[in-house]
PyMOL Python script that loads the backbone (N, CA, C, O; Angstrom):
from pymol import cmd

cmd.read_pdbstr("""\
ATOM      1  N   MET A   1      25.732 -11.406  25.123  1.00  0.00           N
ATOM      2  CA  MET A   1      25.077 -12.609  24.620  1.00  0.00           C
ATOM      3  C   MET A   1      23.567 -12.489  24.781  1.00  0.00           C
ATOM      4  O   MET A   1      23.087 -11.887  25.742  1.00  0.00           O
ATOM      5  N   ASP A   2      22.835 -13.051  23.861  1.00  0.00           N
ATOM      6  CA  ASP A   2      21.383 -13.044  24.006  1.00  0.00           C
ATOM      7  C   ASP A   2      20.932 -14.297  24.735  1.00  0.00           C
ATOM      8  O   ASP A   2      21.751 -15.151  25.076  1.00  0.00           O
ATOM      9  N   SER A   3      19.643 -14.410  24.975  1.00  0.00           N
ATOM     10  CA  SER A   3      19.127 -15.525  25.762  1.00  0.00           C
ATOM     11  C   SER A   3      19.267 -16.870  25.058  1.00  0.00           C
ATOM     12  O   SER A   3      19.207 -17.913  25.708  1.00  0.00           O
ATOM     13  N   PHE A   4      19.454 -16.862  23.728  1.00  0.00           N
ATOM     14  CA  PHE A   4      19.595 -18.111  23.010  1.00  0.00           C
ATOM     15  C   PHE A   4      21.016 -18.655  23.077  1.00  0.00           C
ATOM     16  O   PHE A   4      21.215 -19.869  23.026  1.00  0.00           O
ATOM     17  N   SER A   5      22.003 -17.774  23.189  1.00  0.00           N
ATOM     18  CA  SER A   5      23.385 -18.228  23.133  1.00  0.00           C
ATOM     19  C   SER A   5      24.079 -18.214  24.481  1.00  0.00           C
ATOM     20  O   SER A   5      25.228 -18.647  24.573  1.00  0.00           O
ATOM     21  N   SER A   6      23.433 -17.737  25.522  1.00  0.00           N
ATOM     22  CA  SER A   6      24.086 -17.697  26.816  1.00  0.00           C
ATOM     23  C   SER A   6      24.148 -19.099  27.411  1.00  0.00           C
ATOM     24  O   SER A   6      23.206 -19.881  27.281  1.00  0.00           O
ATOM     25  N   PRO A   7      25.251 -19.405  28.056  1.00  0.00           N
ATOM     26  CA  PRO A   7      25.385 -20.742  28.638  1.00  0.00           C
ATOM     27  C   PRO A   7      24.454 -20.904  29.819  1.00  0.00           C
ATOM     28  O   PRO A   7      24.100 -19.929  30.482  1.00  0.00           O
ATOM     29  N   SER A   8      24.058 -22.140  30.082  1.00  0.00           N
ATOM     30  CA  SER A   8      23.178 -22.426  31.210  1.00  0.00           C
ATOM     31  C   SER A   8      23.981 -22.321  32.488  1.00  0.00           C
ATOM     32  O   SER A   8      25.101 -22.823  32.580  1.00  0.00           O
ATOM     33  N   SER A   9      23.397 -21.666  33.468  1.00  0.00           N
ATOM     34  CA  SER A   9      24.018 -21.593  34.775  1.00  0.00           C
ATOM     35  C   SER A   9      22.910 -21.544  35.798  1.00  0.00           C
ATOM     36  O   SER A   9      21.750 -21.306  35.464  1.00  0.00           O
ATOM     37  N   GLY A  10      23.271 -21.770  37.041  1.00  0.00           N
ATOM     38  CA  GLY A  10      22.282 -21.783  38.096  1.00  0.00           C
ATOM     39  C   GLY A  10      21.628 -20.437  38.310  1.00  0.00           C
ATOM     40  O   GLY A  10      20.518 -20.375  38.838  1.00  0.00           O
ATOM     41  N   SER A  11      22.289 -19.344  37.911  1.00  0.00           N
ATOM     42  CA  SER A  11      21.739 -18.016  38.178  1.00  0.00           C
ATOM     43  C   SER A  11      20.846 -17.500  37.056  1.00  0.00           C
ATOM     44  O   SER A  11      20.021 -16.618  37.298  1.00  0.00           O
ATOM     45  N   SER A  12      20.982 -18.016  35.844  1.00  0.00           N
ATOM     46  CA  SER A  12      20.158 -17.514  34.743  1.00  0.00           C
ATOM     47  C   SER A  12      18.875 -18.337  34.650  1.00  0.00           C
ATOM     48  O   SER A  12      18.900 -19.560  34.781  1.00  0.00           O
ATOM     49  N   PRO A  13      17.747 -17.647  34.421  1.00  0.00           N
ATOM     50  CA  PRO A  13      16.477 -18.379  34.334  1.00  0.00           C
ATOM     51  C   PRO A  13      16.408 -19.207  33.052  1.00  0.00           C
ATOM     52  O   PRO A  13      16.914 -18.799  32.006  1.00  0.00           O
ATOM     53  N   LYS A  14      15.783 -20.357  33.150  1.00  0.00           N
ATOM     54  CA  LYS A  14      15.607 -21.219  31.983  1.00  0.00           C
ATOM     55  C   LYS A  14      14.339 -20.779  31.260  1.00  0.00           C
ATOM     56  O   LYS A  14      13.291 -20.599  31.881  1.00  0.00           O
ATOM     57  N   LEU A  15      14.441 -20.609  29.954  1.00  0.00           N
ATOM     58  CA  LEU A  15      13.301 -20.183  29.160  1.00  0.00           C
ATOM     59  C   LEU A  15      12.415 -21.369  28.835  1.00  0.00           C
ATOM     60  O   LEU A  15      12.894 -22.449  28.487  1.00  0.00           O
ATOM     61  N   SER A  16      11.121 -21.151  28.955  1.00  0.00           N
ATOM     62  CA  SER A  16      10.178 -22.193  28.580  1.00  0.00           C
ATOM     63  C   SER A  16       9.997 -22.183  27.068  1.00  0.00           C
ATOM     64  O   SER A  16      10.395 -21.237  26.389  1.00  0.00           O
ATOM     65  N   THR A  17       9.402 -23.226  26.561  1.00  0.00           N
ATOM     66  CA  THR A  17       9.117 -23.296  25.128  1.00  0.00           C
ATOM     67  C   THR A  17       8.219 -22.138  24.710  1.00  0.00           C
ATOM     68  O   THR A  17       8.410 -21.560  23.640  1.00  0.00           O
ATOM     69  N   ASP A  18       7.241 -21.794  25.546  1.00  0.00           N
ATOM     70  CA  ASP A  18       6.349 -20.671  25.238  1.00  0.00           C
ATOM     71  C   ASP A  18       7.118 -19.353  25.176  1.00  0.00           C
ATOM     72  O   ASP A  18       6.843 -18.516  24.317  1.00  0.00           O
ATOM     73  N   ASP A  19       8.082 -19.164  26.082  1.00  0.00           N
ATOM     74  CA  ASP A  19       8.887 -17.947  26.074  1.00  0.00           C
ATOM     75  C   ASP A  19       9.715 -17.853  24.797  1.00  0.00           C
ATOM     76  O   ASP A  19       9.810 -16.789  24.185  1.00  0.00           O
ATOM     77  N   ILE A  20      10.308 -18.968  24.404  1.00  0.00           N
ATOM     78  CA  ILE A  20      11.120 -18.994  23.185  1.00  0.00           C
ATOM     79  C   ILE A  20      10.241 -18.723  21.967  1.00  0.00           C
ATOM     80  O   ILE A  20      10.625 -17.958  21.083  1.00  0.00           O
ATOM     81  N   MET A  21       9.072 -19.342  21.916  1.00  0.00           N
ATOM     82  CA  MET A  21       8.155 -19.121  20.790  1.00  0.00           C
ATOM     83  C   MET A  21       7.721 -17.658  20.724  1.00  0.00           C
ATOM     84  O   MET A  21       7.621 -17.094  19.635  1.00  0.00           O
ATOM     85  N   GLU A  22       7.467 -17.047  21.863  1.00  0.00           N
ATOM     86  CA  GLU A  22       7.071 -15.639  21.886  1.00  0.00           C
ATOM     87  C   GLU A  22       8.208 -14.745  21.391  1.00  0.00           C
ATOM     88  O   GLU A  22       7.965 -13.781  20.664  1.00  0.00           O
ATOM     89  N   GLN A  23       9.438 -15.055  21.777  1.00  0.00           N
ATOM     90  CA  GLN A  23      10.586 -14.301  21.283  1.00  0.00           C
ATOM     91  C   GLN A  23      10.711 -14.441  19.767  1.00  0.00           C
ATOM     92  O   GLN A  23      10.993 -13.466  19.070  1.00  0.00           O
ATOM     93  N   LEU A  24      10.502 -15.654  19.262  1.00  0.00           N
ATOM     94  CA  LEU A  24      10.569 -15.873  17.812  1.00  0.00           C
ATOM     95  C   LEU A  24       9.473 -15.108  17.086  1.00  0.00           C
ATOM     96  O   LEU A  24       9.719 -14.507  16.041  1.00  0.00           O
ATOM     97  N   ARG A  25       8.250 -15.130  17.643  1.00  0.00           N
ATOM     98  CA  ARG A  25       7.150 -14.368  17.032  1.00  0.00           C
ATOM     99  C   ARG A  25       7.483 -12.884  16.976  1.00  0.00           C
ATOM    100  O   ARG A  25       7.233 -12.225  15.967  1.00  0.00           O
ATOM    101  N   THR A  26       8.044 -12.361  18.056  1.00  0.00           N
ATOM    102  CA  THR A  26       8.402 -10.945  18.111  1.00  0.00           C
ATOM    103  C   THR A  26       9.474 -10.629  17.067  1.00  0.00           C
ATOM    104  O   THR A  26       9.389  -9.615  16.375  1.00  0.00           O
ATOM    105  N   GLN A  27      10.474 -11.491  16.955  1.00  0.00           N
ATOM    106  CA  GLN A  27      11.531 -11.269  15.976  1.00  0.00           C
ATOM    107  C   GLN A  27      11.007 -11.368  14.550  1.00  0.00           C
ATOM    108  O   GLN A  27      11.420 -10.596  13.685  1.00  0.00           O
ATOM    109  N   LEU A  28      10.102 -12.309  14.297  1.00  0.00           N
ATOM    110  CA  LEU A  28       9.510 -12.429  12.963  1.00  0.00           C
ATOM    111  C   LEU A  28       8.659 -11.209  12.621  1.00  0.00           C
ATOM    112  O   LEU A  28       8.692 -10.728  11.489  1.00  0.00           O
ATOM    113  N   ALA A  29       7.902 -10.711  13.587  1.00  0.00           N
ATOM    114  CA  ALA A  29       7.086  -9.516  13.357  1.00  0.00           C
ATOM    115  C   ALA A  29       7.971  -8.320  13.038  1.00  0.00           C
ATOM    116  O   ALA A  29       7.653  -7.522  12.156  1.00  0.00           O
ATOM    117  N   GLN A  30       9.081  -8.197  13.757  1.00  0.00           N
ATOM    118  CA  GLN A  30      10.006  -7.102  13.500  1.00  0.00           C
ATOM    119  C   GLN A  30      10.629  -7.238  12.112  1.00  0.00           C
ATOM    120  O   GLN A  30      10.753  -6.249  11.388  1.00  0.00           O
ATOM    121  N   ALA A  31      11.015  -8.438  11.742  1.00  0.00           N
ATOM    122  CA  ALA A  31      11.599  -8.671  10.417  1.00  0.00           C
ATOM    123  C   ALA A  31      10.582  -8.355   9.323  1.00  0.00           C
ATOM    124  O   ALA A  31      10.941  -7.770   8.301  1.00  0.00           O
ATOM    125  N   TYR A  32       9.321  -8.733   9.523  1.00  0.00           N
ATOM    126  CA  TYR A  32       8.277  -8.440   8.543  1.00  0.00           C
ATOM    127  C   TYR A  32       8.095  -6.931   8.398  1.00  0.00           C
ATOM    128  O   TYR A  32       7.979  -6.423   7.283  1.00  0.00           O
ATOM    129  N   ALA A  33       8.069  -6.219   9.517  1.00  0.00           N
ATOM    130  CA  ALA A  33       7.907  -4.760   9.474  1.00  0.00           C
ATOM    131  C   ALA A  33       9.075  -4.115   8.738  1.00  0.00           C
ATOM    132  O   ALA A  33       8.873  -3.193   7.948  1.00  0.00           O
ATOM    133  N   GLU A  34      10.286  -4.585   8.987  1.00  0.00           N
ATOM    134  CA  GLU A  34      11.453  -4.034   8.294  1.00  0.00           C
ATOM    135  C   GLU A  34      11.391  -4.323   6.802  1.00  0.00           C
ATOM    136  O   GLU A  34      11.716  -3.458   5.989  1.00  0.00           O
ATOM    137  N   GLU A  35      10.978  -5.530   6.436  1.00  0.00           N
ATOM    138  CA  GLU A  35      10.849  -5.880   5.016  1.00  0.00           C
ATOM    139  C   GLU A  35       9.789  -5.011   4.343  1.00  0.00           C
ATOM    140  O   GLU A  35       9.984  -4.535   3.224  1.00  0.00           O
ATOM    141  N   PHE A  36       8.671  -4.809   5.031  1.00  0.00           N
ATOM    142  CA  PHE A  36       7.600  -3.978   4.489  1.00  0.00           C
ATOM    143  C   PHE A  36       8.101  -2.564   4.221  1.00  0.00           C
ATOM    144  O   PHE A  36       7.871  -2.019   3.142  1.00  0.00           O
ATOM    145  N   LEU A  37       8.786  -1.965   5.197  1.00  0.00           N
ATOM    146  CA  LEU A  37       9.295  -0.605   5.021  1.00  0.00           C
ATOM    147  C   LEU A  37      10.322  -0.530   3.900  1.00  0.00           C
ATOM    148  O   LEU A  37      10.342   0.435   3.136  1.00  0.00           O
ATOM    149  N   GLU A  38      11.169  -1.540   3.799  1.00  0.00           N
ATOM    150  CA  GLU A  38      12.160  -1.570   2.728  1.00  0.00           C
ATOM    151  C   GLU A  38      11.482  -1.673   1.362  1.00  0.00           C
ATOM    152  O   GLU A  38      11.902  -1.012   0.412  1.00  0.00           O
ATOM    153  N   THR A  39      10.453  -2.484   1.260  1.00  0.00           N
ATOM    154  CA  THR A  39       9.727  -2.635   0.002  1.00  0.00           C
ATOM    155  C   THR A  39       9.039  -1.333  -0.385  1.00  0.00           C
ATOM    156  O   THR A  39       9.113  -0.893  -1.532  1.00  0.00           O
ATOM    157  N   VAL A  40       8.372  -0.727   0.586  1.00  0.00           N
ATOM    158  CA  VAL A  40       7.691   0.536   0.304  1.00  0.00           C
ATOM    159  C   VAL A  40       8.694   1.590  -0.156  1.00  0.00           C
ATOM    160  O   VAL A  40       8.474   2.295  -1.141  1.00  0.00           O
ATOM    161  N   ARG A  41       9.794   1.680   0.577  1.00  0.00           N
ATOM    162  CA  ARG A  41      10.793   2.680   0.215  1.00  0.00           C
ATOM    163  C   ARG A  41      11.421   2.358  -1.129  1.00  0.00           C
ATOM    164  O   ARG A  41      11.549   3.233  -1.985  1.00  0.00           O
ATOM    165  N   GLY A  42      11.810   1.114  -1.313  1.00  0.00           N
ATOM    166  CA  GLY A  42      12.541   0.736  -2.511  1.00  0.00           C
ATOM    167  C   GLY A  42      11.707   0.668  -3.769  1.00  0.00           C
ATOM    168  O   GLY A  42      12.176   1.014  -4.854  1.00  0.00           O
ATOM    169  N   LYS A  43      10.480   0.225  -3.628  1.00  0.00           N
ATOM    170  CA  LYS A  43       9.656   0.027  -4.822  1.00  0.00           C
ATOM    171  C   LYS A  43       8.629   1.129  -5.015  1.00  0.00           C
ATOM    172  O   LYS A  43       8.563   1.747  -6.077  1.00  0.00           O
ATOM    173  N   CYS A  44       7.838   1.370  -3.999  1.00  0.00           N
ATOM    174  CA  CYS A  44       6.757   2.341  -4.154  1.00  0.00           C
ATOM    175  C   CYS A  44       7.285   3.754  -4.345  1.00  0.00           C
ATOM    176  O   CYS A  44       6.824   4.466  -5.237  1.00  0.00           O
ATOM    177  N   PHE A  45       8.235   4.171  -3.532  1.00  0.00           N
ATOM    178  CA  PHE A  45       8.769   5.516  -3.689  1.00  0.00           C
ATOM    179  C   PHE A  45       9.476   5.662  -5.030  1.00  0.00           C
ATOM    180  O   PHE A  45       9.312   6.669  -5.720  1.00  0.00           O
ATOM    181  N   GLU A  46      10.259   4.658  -5.396  1.00  0.00           N
ATOM    182  CA  GLU A  46      10.983   4.718  -6.668  1.00  0.00           C
ATOM    183  C   GLU A  46      10.015   4.805  -7.844  1.00  0.00           C
ATOM    184  O   GLU A  46      10.253   5.532  -8.808  1.00  0.00           O
ATOM    185  N   LYS A  47       8.929   4.058  -7.750  1.00  0.00           N
ATOM    186  CA  LYS A  47       7.940   4.046  -8.824  1.00  0.00           C
ATOM    187  C   LYS A  47       7.129   5.336  -8.870  1.00  0.00           C
ATOM    188  O   LYS A  47       6.804   5.838  -9.946  1.00  0.00           O
ATOM    189  N   CYS A  48       6.807   5.868  -7.691  1.00  0.00           N
ATOM    190  CA  CYS A  48       5.815   6.942  -7.618  1.00  0.00           C
ATOM    191  C   CYS A  48       6.388   8.353  -7.543  1.00  0.00           C
ATOM    192  O   CYS A  48       5.732   9.303  -7.971  1.00  0.00           O
ATOM    193  N   ILE A  49       7.569   8.507  -7.021  1.00  0.00           N
ATOM    194  CA  ILE A  49       8.135   9.844  -6.860  1.00  0.00           C
ATOM    195  C   ILE A  49       8.934  10.182  -8.110  1.00  0.00           C
ATOM    196  O   ILE A  49      10.062   9.722  -8.286  1.00  0.00           O
ATOM    197  N   THR A  50       8.342  10.978  -8.957  1.00  0.00           N
ATOM    198  CA  THR A  50       8.989  11.305 -10.226  1.00  0.00           C
ATOM    199  C   THR A  50       9.865  12.557 -10.128  1.00  0.00           C
ATOM    200  O   THR A  50      10.886  12.662 -10.808  1.00  0.00           O
ATOM    201  N   LYS A  51       9.460  13.497  -9.284  1.00  0.00           N
ATOM    202  CA  LYS A  51      10.223  14.727  -9.101  1.00  0.00           C
ATOM    203  C   LYS A  51      10.401  14.971  -7.598  1.00  0.00           C
ATOM    204  O   LYS A  51       9.551  15.604  -6.973  1.00  0.00           O
ATOM    205  N   PRO A  52      11.505  14.471  -7.010  1.00  0.00           N
ATOM    206  CA  PRO A  52      11.703  14.678  -5.579  1.00  0.00           C
ATOM    207  C   PRO A  52      11.672  16.165  -5.224  1.00  0.00           C
ATOM    208  O   PRO A  52      12.233  16.999  -5.934  1.00  0.00           O
ATOM    209  N   GLY A  53      11.025  16.469  -4.143  1.00  0.00           N
ATOM    210  CA  GLY A  53      10.918  17.851  -3.694  1.00  0.00           C
ATOM    211  C   GLY A  53      10.556  17.889  -2.227  1.00  0.00           C
ATOM    212  O   GLY A  53      10.691  16.891  -1.519  1.00  0.00           O
ATOM    213  N   SER A  54      10.099  19.035  -1.775  1.00  0.00           N
ATOM    214  CA  SER A  54       9.796  19.217  -0.356  1.00  0.00           C
ATOM    215  C   SER A  54       8.416  18.667   0.019  1.00  0.00           C
ATOM    216  O   SER A  54       8.106  18.528   1.203  1.00  0.00           O
ATOM    217  N   SER A  55       7.592  18.355  -0.978  1.00  0.00           N
ATOM    218  CA  SER A  55       6.276  17.786  -0.690  1.00  0.00           C
ATOM    219  C   SER A  55       5.858  16.884  -1.856  1.00  0.00           C
ATOM    220  O   SER A  55       6.430  16.933  -2.945  1.00  0.00           O
ATOM    221  N   LEU A  56       4.842  16.058  -1.586  1.00  0.00           N
ATOM    222  CA  LEU A  56       4.333  15.152  -2.615  1.00  0.00           C
ATOM    223  C   LEU A  56       3.219  15.825  -3.393  1.00  0.00           C
ATOM    224  O   LEU A  56       2.417  16.575  -2.837  1.00  0.00           O
ATOM    225  N   SER A  57       3.179  15.548  -4.682  1.00  0.00           N
ATOM    226  CA  SER A  57       2.046  16.010  -5.471  1.00  0.00           C
ATOM    227  C   SER A  57       0.871  15.078  -5.181  1.00  0.00           C
ATOM    228  O   SER A  57       1.046  14.022  -4.574  1.00  0.00           O
ATOM    229  N   GLY A  58      -0.317  15.470  -5.613  1.00  0.00           N
ATOM    230  CA  GLY A  58      -1.494  14.634  -5.419  1.00  0.00           C
ATOM    231  C   GLY A  58      -1.369  13.289  -6.094  1.00  0.00           C
ATOM    232  O   GLY A  58      -1.767  12.270  -5.529  1.00  0.00           O
ATOM    233  N   SER A  59      -0.822  13.271  -7.297  1.00  0.00           N
ATOM    234  CA  SER A  59      -0.678  11.999  -8.018  1.00  0.00           C
ATOM    235  C   SER A  59       0.382  11.116  -7.360  1.00  0.00           C
ATOM    236  O   SER A  59       0.226   9.895  -7.316  1.00  0.00           O
ATOM    237  N   GLU A  60       1.451  11.715  -6.852  1.00  0.00           N
ATOM    238  CA  GLU A  60       2.468  10.927  -6.156  1.00  0.00           C
ATOM    239  C   GLU A  60       1.900  10.313  -4.876  1.00  0.00           C
ATOM    240  O   GLU A  60       2.149   9.147  -4.572  1.00  0.00           O
ATOM    241  N   SER A  61       1.149  11.100  -4.145  1.00  0.00           N
ATOM    242  CA  SER A  61       0.530  10.621  -2.907  1.00  0.00           C
ATOM    243  C   SER A  61      -0.443   9.475  -3.188  1.00  0.00           C
ATOM    244  O   SER A  61      -0.448   8.474  -2.472  1.00  0.00           O
ATOM    245  N   SER A  62      -1.260   9.622  -4.223  1.00  0.00           N
ATOM    246  CA  SER A  62      -2.205   8.570  -4.601  1.00  0.00           C
ATOM    247  C   SER A  62      -1.479   7.306  -5.047  1.00  0.00           C
ATOM    248  O   SER A  62      -1.885   6.195  -4.705  1.00  0.00           O
ATOM    249  N   CYS A  63      -0.412   7.480  -5.808  1.00  0.00           N
ATOM    250  CA  CYS A  63       0.370   6.343  -6.299  1.00  0.00           C
ATOM    251  C   CYS A  63       0.970   5.574  -5.131  1.00  0.00           C
ATOM    252  O   CYS A  63       0.907   4.345  -5.107  1.00  0.00           O
ATOM    253  N   ILE A  64       1.548   6.271  -4.169  1.00  0.00           N
ATOM    254  CA  ILE A  64       2.142   5.609  -3.002  1.00  0.00           C
ATOM    255  C   ILE A  64       1.067   4.866  -2.221  1.00  0.00           C
ATOM    256  O   ILE A  64       1.276   3.727  -1.802  1.00  0.00           O
ATOM    257  N   SER A  65      -0.072   5.502  -2.028  1.00  0.00           N
ATOM    258  CA  SER A  65      -1.167   4.876  -1.291  1.00  0.00           C
ATOM    259  C   SER A  65      -1.626   3.593  -1.976  1.00  0.00           C
ATOM    260  O   SER A  65      -1.811   2.569  -1.318  1.00  0.00           O
ATOM    261  N   ARG A  66      -1.810   3.645  -3.289  1.00  0.00           N
ATOM    262  CA  ARG A  66      -2.220   2.445  -4.035  1.00  0.00           C
ATOM    263  C   ARG A  66      -1.145   1.360  -3.982  1.00  0.00           C
ATOM    264  O   ARG A  66      -1.458   0.179  -3.833  1.00  0.00           O
ATOM    265  N   CYS A  67       0.106   1.756  -4.103  1.00  0.00           N
ATOM    266  CA  CYS A  67       1.215   0.803  -4.069  1.00  0.00           C
ATOM    267  C   CYS A  67       1.253   0.082  -2.724  1.00  0.00           C
ATOM    268  O   CYS A  67       1.392  -1.140  -2.679  1.00  0.00           O
ATOM    269  N   ILE A  68       1.131   0.825  -1.639  1.00  0.00           N
ATOM    270  CA  ILE A  68       1.131   0.228  -0.301  1.00  0.00           C
ATOM    271  C   ILE A  68      -0.070  -0.701  -0.139  1.00  0.00           C
ATOM    272  O   ILE A  68       0.069  -1.810   0.378  1.00  0.00           O
ATOM    273  N   ASP A  69      -1.243  -0.257  -0.575  1.00  0.00           N
ATOM    274  CA  ASP A  69      -2.443  -1.096  -0.492  1.00  0.00           C
ATOM    275  C   ASP A  69      -2.262  -2.406  -1.243  1.00  0.00           C
ATOM    276  O   ASP A  69      -2.643  -3.462  -0.739  1.00  0.00           O
ATOM    277  N   ARG A  70      -1.687  -2.357  -2.439  1.00  0.00           N
ATOM    278  CA  ARG A  70      -1.474  -3.574  -3.226  1.00  0.00           C
ATOM    279  C   ARG A  70      -0.473  -4.501  -2.547  1.00  0.00           C
ATOM    280  O   ARG A  70      -0.650  -5.719  -2.558  1.00  0.00           O
ATOM    281  N   TYR A  71       0.577  -3.933  -1.957  1.00  0.00           N
ATOM    282  CA  TYR A  71       1.563  -4.750  -1.271  1.00  0.00           C
ATOM    283  C   TYR A  71       0.934  -5.453  -0.068  1.00  0.00           C
ATOM    284  O   TYR A  71       1.171  -6.641   0.150  1.00  0.00           O
ATOM    285  N   ILE A  72       0.140  -4.732   0.706  1.00  0.00           N
ATOM    286  CA  ILE A  72      -0.541  -5.338   1.854  1.00  0.00           C
ATOM    287  C   ILE A  72      -1.481  -6.442   1.389  1.00  0.00           C
ATOM    288  O   ILE A  72      -1.523  -7.518   1.986  1.00  0.00           O
ATOM    289  N   GLU A  73      -2.230  -6.178   0.332  1.00  0.00           N
ATOM    290  CA  GLU A  73      -3.155  -7.181  -0.214  1.00  0.00           C
ATOM    291  C   GLU A  73      -2.398  -8.420  -0.691  1.00  0.00           C
ATOM    292  O   GLU A  73      -2.806  -9.546  -0.408  1.00  0.00           O
ATOM    293  N   ALA A  74      -1.306  -8.211  -1.408  1.00  0.00           N
ATOM    294  CA  ALA A  74      -0.524  -9.328  -1.938  1.00  0.00           C
ATOM    295  C   ALA A  74       0.085 -10.163  -0.816  1.00  0.00           C
ATOM    296  O   ALA A  74       0.055 -11.392  -0.880  1.00  0.00           O
ATOM    297  N   THR A  75       0.634  -9.521   0.203  1.00  0.00           N
ATOM    298  CA  THR A  75       1.221 -10.289   1.297  1.00  0.00           C
ATOM    299  C   THR A  75       0.145 -11.054   2.067  1.00  0.00           C
ATOM    300  O   THR A  75       0.411 -12.144   2.575  1.00  0.00           O
ATOM    301  N   GLY A  76      -1.058 -10.503   2.158  1.00  0.00           N
ATOM    302  CA  GLY A  76      -2.162 -11.220   2.797  1.00  0.00           C
ATOM    303  C   GLY A  76      -2.562 -12.457   2.014  1.00  0.00           C
ATOM    304  O   GLY A  76      -2.797 -13.513   2.601  1.00  0.00           O
ATOM    305  N   ILE A  77      -2.642 -12.338   0.712  1.00  0.00           N
ATOM    306  CA  ILE A  77      -2.994 -13.477  -0.152  1.00  0.00           C
ATOM    307  C   ILE A  77      -1.923 -14.562  -0.055  1.00  0.00           C
ATOM    308  O   ILE A  77      -2.239 -15.747   0.049  1.00  0.00           O
ATOM    309  N   ILE A  78      -0.664 -14.153  -0.090  1.00  0.00           N
ATOM    310  CA  ILE A  78       0.431 -15.116   0.001  1.00  0.00           C
ATOM    311  C   ILE A  78       0.407 -15.814   1.352  1.00  0.00           C
ATOM    312  O   ILE A  78       0.570 -17.032   1.436  1.00  0.00           O
ATOM    313  N   GLY A  79       0.203 -15.034   2.409  1.00  0.00           N
ATOM    314  CA  GLY A  79       0.152 -15.610   3.758  1.00  0.00           C
ATOM    315  C   GLY A  79      -0.968 -16.617   3.897  1.00  0.00           C
ATOM    316  O   GLY A  79      -0.768 -17.693   4.461  1.00  0.00           O
ATOM    317  N   LYS A  80      -2.151 -16.284   3.388  1.00  0.00           N
ATOM    318  CA  LYS A  80      -3.282 -17.218   3.457  1.00  0.00           C
ATOM    319  C   LYS A  80      -2.990 -18.485   2.674  1.00  0.00           C
ATOM    320  O   LYS A  80      -3.306 -19.585   3.126  1.00  0.00           O
ATOM    321  N   ALA A  81      -2.388 -18.336   1.503  1.00  0.00           N
ATOM    322  CA  ALA A  81      -2.065 -19.510   0.686  1.00  0.00           C
ATOM    323  C   ALA A  81      -1.040 -20.405   1.385  1.00  0.00           C
ATOM    324  O   ALA A  81      -1.164 -21.630   1.360  1.00  0.00           O
ATOM    325  N   LEU A  82      -0.043 -19.805   1.999  1.00  0.00           N
ATOM    326  CA  LEU A  82       0.977 -20.595   2.689  1.00  0.00           C
ATOM    327  C   LEU A  82       0.390 -21.326   3.890  1.00  0.00           C
ATOM    328  O   LEU A  82       0.682 -22.504   4.095  1.00  0.00           O
ATOM    329  N   PHE A  83      -0.434 -20.645   4.687  1.00  0.00           N
ATOM    330  CA  PHE A  83      -0.958 -21.259   5.891  1.00  0.00           C
ATOM    331  C   PHE A  83      -2.103 -22.230   5.619  1.00  0.00           C
ATOM    332  O   PHE A  83      -2.376 -23.097   6.449  1.00  0.00           O
ATOM    333  N   SER A  84      -2.774 -22.106   4.484  1.00  0.00           N
ATOM    334  CA  SER A  84      -3.852 -23.045   4.174  1.00  0.00           C
ATOM    335  C   SER A  84      -3.305 -24.384   3.672  1.00  0.00           C
ATOM    336  O   SER A  84      -4.032 -25.378   3.664  1.00  0.00           O
ATOM    337  N   GLN A  85      -2.050 -24.425   3.257  1.00  0.00           N
ATOM    338  CA  GLN A  85      -1.434 -25.660   2.781  1.00  0.00           C
ATOM    339  C   GLN A  85      -1.015 -26.568   3.921  1.00  0.00           C
ATOM    340  O   GLN A  85      -0.710 -27.739   3.693  1.00  0.00           O
ATOM    341  N   ARG A  86      -0.995 -26.062   5.125  1.00  0.00           N
ATOM    342  CA  ARG A  86      -0.539 -26.871   6.283  1.00  0.00           C
ATOM    343  C   ARG A  86      -1.602 -27.780   6.782  1.00  0.00           C
ATOM    344  O   ARG A  86      -1.382 -28.520   7.742  1.00  0.00           O
TER     345      ARG A  86
END
""", "prot")
cmd.dss("prot")
cmd.show_as("cartoon", "prot")
cmd.util.cbc("prot")
cmd.orient("prot")
């Protein structure tokens, strides 16, 4: 059982709100990193790797780099827009 689903008992420490929030932040950061890697693999590699082989060509490498840069830029813009509405 994890700390969220374990029953309360005298021997287990009680988590503070700050501890729970920190755990949530860590889990969200991990989920974001996994989503980013999945997007890069699923979209950028599929778009940019035209002839799979043992190494990347210069154009494939440049394409992947640009694709990753655009994804980072887009997620930053979306994040700013979402947080500025609050």
